[in-house]
N, C-alpha and C positions, 0 to 999 in steps of 0.2 A: 597029422602035424601040418600046420599052415606055413607053407614056404612062399615067401614073397620074392618078387623079382630082384629086390635089393639083396636078399640073402643069397640067392643063386649067383648073382654077379660077384658078390664079395667072395663066396666060396670058390668059384671058378678062378677068380683073379688070384686068390691066395694060393690055390693049387698051381697056377701057372708060374707064380714066383718061385715056389718050392721046386718045381720041375726044372725050370731054367737056371736055378741057382743064382738068382739076382743077389749080389752080395751086399748092397748098401742102399738104404732108403734114400739117403741124400743124393746118391747118384741116380737112382731110378726116378725120383721126384714124381711118384705116382700120386695123383690127386683124385679125390672123390667129391662129388657134388650132388645136389638134388635137382632133378630136372623139373620141367613145368608140370609133369604128371605126379610130382612128389615121389619119384622113384630115384634111388641113388644110382649114379653112374660113376665110372672110374676111367682114368686115362692119364697120359703124360701132360696134357694141356687142358685147362678148363675152357670150355667153349665161351666165346665172347659174351653171349647172352646170359651166362651164369657167373661171369667173372666178378661182378659186384655183389653177388649174393652169399659169398663165403664158401669155403671148401675145407676138406680135411686131407692131410697126407697120412698114408698108412704104411705100415711095415710089411715085410714079405710074409709075416704070419697073419696079416689082415687086421692088425691092431692099429688104432689111431695113434700117430706120433705127434702131430701138431694140428692145430685148428686155426684157420684163417677166418676171422669174423667178417661178416658182410660189411660192405661200405655203408657208412652212415648217410642218411638223407640230409639235405640242406636244413630241413626243419629240425632234425635231431641235433645237428651241429649248432644251430642257433639257440636251441633250448639249453644245450650244455654251456654255451657261452653265457647266457643269461643266468644260469644257475651258479656259475663260477663268480659272476659279478655280485650276485646276491650274497654268497658266502663271504666274499671279500668285504662287502659293506658291513656285514654282521661282525666280522673279525675286527674291522676298524672301530666300530661302535663299542665293542667289548674292550678293546685296548684303550680307547679314550676314557671309558668309564673307570677302568682300573687305574689309569693315571690320575683322574680326578679324585678317586678314593684315596690314593696315596697322599695327594696334596692336602685333602681334607683332614686326614688323620695326623699328618705332620704339622698342620697349622693350628689345630684346636685340640685341647685336651678334654674339655668339658663343654656342655651345652651353654653354660654361662659365658665361656670365652667367646662363643659364636654370637651370643646376644650382645655382649659388650662391643664386639667388632662391628656388628650391624648398627647399633645405636650411634657409634662414631661416624659411620658413613652417612647415615640419615641426617645427623646433626650438621655435617658438612654441606650436604645438599640443601637443607633448610636455610642455612646461613647464606648460601649463594642466591637462593630464591628471594629471601627477604631483602638482600642488598640490591638485587636487580629490580624488585618491585618499587623500592624507594627511588631508584634511578628513573624508572618509568614515570613516577609521579612528578619528578622534577622536570622531565622532558615534556610532559603534558602541560605543565604550567608555562614552560617556555613556549610551547606551540600556541597556547592561548594568547600570550602576550604578543607574539608575532602576528597572529591573526588580527588582534585588536589594532596593532600598528598599521597593518595593511588597510583595515577599515577606515582609520583616521585619514590615511593618504587619499582614499577614494572620496571621503566626505569633503576633503579640501579641494576636490576637483582635480587631483593629480593622479597620474597613473601609478599603480603599485610598482615599486622599483623591482628590478630583476634580482637584486641582492636579497630583498625581503622574501620574494617568492622562493628563491633557492634555499634560504634559511628555513622556511616553513617545510619545504619538501625534505630537506635533510633531517630535520627533527622528526618528521613523520616516519622516515625510514628507520631512524634510530629507535623510535618507540616500537615499531613493528618487529625489529630484530630482537630487541630485549624481551618483548612479549613472547616471541617464539622460543627464546632461551628459557624463559620460565616454564613454558609448556613442556619442553624437552626434559628439564630437571624434574618436573612433576611426574612425567612418565618414567624417568629413571628411578624415582623413589618407589613407584608402584612395582617396577621390575625387581627392585631390591627386596621388597616384602615377599614377592613370590619366590625369589631365589632363596631367601632365608628359610621359608617353609620346606622347600625341596631339600636343601642341605641339612636341615635339622632331621628330616625324615630319613635321609640316607645315613647321616651320622649315627642315628639310633640303631639302624639296621647293622651297620658295621661294628658298632660297639657290642651289640648283642651276640655277634658271631665270635 
């Protein structure tokens, strides 16, 4: 029979407890740990060099009563924190998707309902784009008239008035602002198309379930 030092120590210690009649494991607080040679040792106090590596408390019969896990390394603690954050993000994404699904099913009954709603939004955007483009054309004509007026002042040998220059700059700013508005609405229209495709696909999945 192969008898290790750990087995001998455990057997002797168990016999000692029985012989002395130690009544209570909680009172004895006998702890066992593994030393640097991978041999189990026991005593009332875990040596400082092994305190962070975990230990076991044993009964007077030599049976394990409780196990104290080793202390986690900073790397393990950081890994657990990152894992908890990942799980929290996944839960948040799942909850948000569930909320959107409820809204989608509560808002639309059929795919035709979704298409009609989408067409209404697109029509509203197109109307704003058309109105703004007409306004830009008027502003561009106004800018040309102001530039011609400035040219006449120069041909007459006069300095272009500050009022005319300010009017030209103001109209240029208005043209740029309205052109930006048109670009934003066009981008919004593209986003609506992409959103429709996604919502239609999700709606079909939900309905199939």
